[in-house]
N, C-alpha and C positions, 0 to 999 in steps of 0.2 A: 578734719585735717587742719592743723594750725596754719596760720599765714606764713610762718617761717618755712615749714615743710613744703607748702605749696609753691613758694618762691624758689626754693632749691630745686624742686621737681621741674618747674618751668625752665630754669636755666639749664638743667641737665637735658631736658627734651629739646630745647633750642639748639644746644650744641650737637646732639646726635642726629637731628633732622637735617639741618643745613647751616653751614657757616660759609660766609662769603668774604673773601679776602682779595683786595685789589692793590698790590704794591705799586707805587708810582716811581719805582727806581729804574734806572737804565739797565741794571742787571736783570731784573725781571723782564723788562721789555725785550731785550736782545737775547737772553738765554732761555727763558721759560714760557713766554707768552704763546709761542707756537705749540709747545707741548700741551699747555692748558686748552688751547683751541682744539687741537687734535683729540684730546681726551674728553672734550665737552664739559670742562669745568671752569672755563674762562668766563669772567663777567664781561658782558658786551654792552656797548662798544668799549674798547676796540678789540677786535679779534685779529689774530695774526695768521696769515696763510702762507707767508714766505718762509721757506725752510731756512733755519739759521746755519748756513753752510760755513760761515766764518767763525762765529762766536761759540756755537755748540753743535758741531757737526755730528757728534755721536749721540746727541740727545740725552745727555746725562742729567739726572735730577728732575725735580718737579717744582721746586721752590727754593728760595735762599734759606740759609741757616736760621735767620731771624723769624721767618714765617713758620718754619717747621718747629722751632722752639716754642713759639707762642701757641700754636695749635696743640702741641704736646702738653703744654701746661693746662690748657683748657680741658683735657681729659681727666685731670686730677679732681677728685671730689672736694679736696680742700680749697682749690681755686674756684670751683663752682659754688661752694658755700660762701666764699668771700665775695663773689660777684652777686650772689643772692642777697647778702647783707647790705652791700652797697646799694642795690636796687631798692631795698626796703627803706634805707635812710633817705634816698632821693624821693621816694613816694611820700614820706612823712613831711617833707618840706613844703 
């Protein structure tokens, strides 16, 4: 297997195994961190156990549009290939 294919496979496996995202925005903190804690996909600390009764009482959504967009892009094989190429360039330096 070539180094290029191995790098692409590594990026693909990394994405499908586990991706950790921790937005530092107030929107995530007050709207979505409780949902992430309840769903057991929050990075800790901090975890949020207080129900968002003012900001998100109906518990809509799991992340902001920017996080969802970025994670959707990572599913694309062309983006995975671009990441693999960037990693190869960094390793050559």
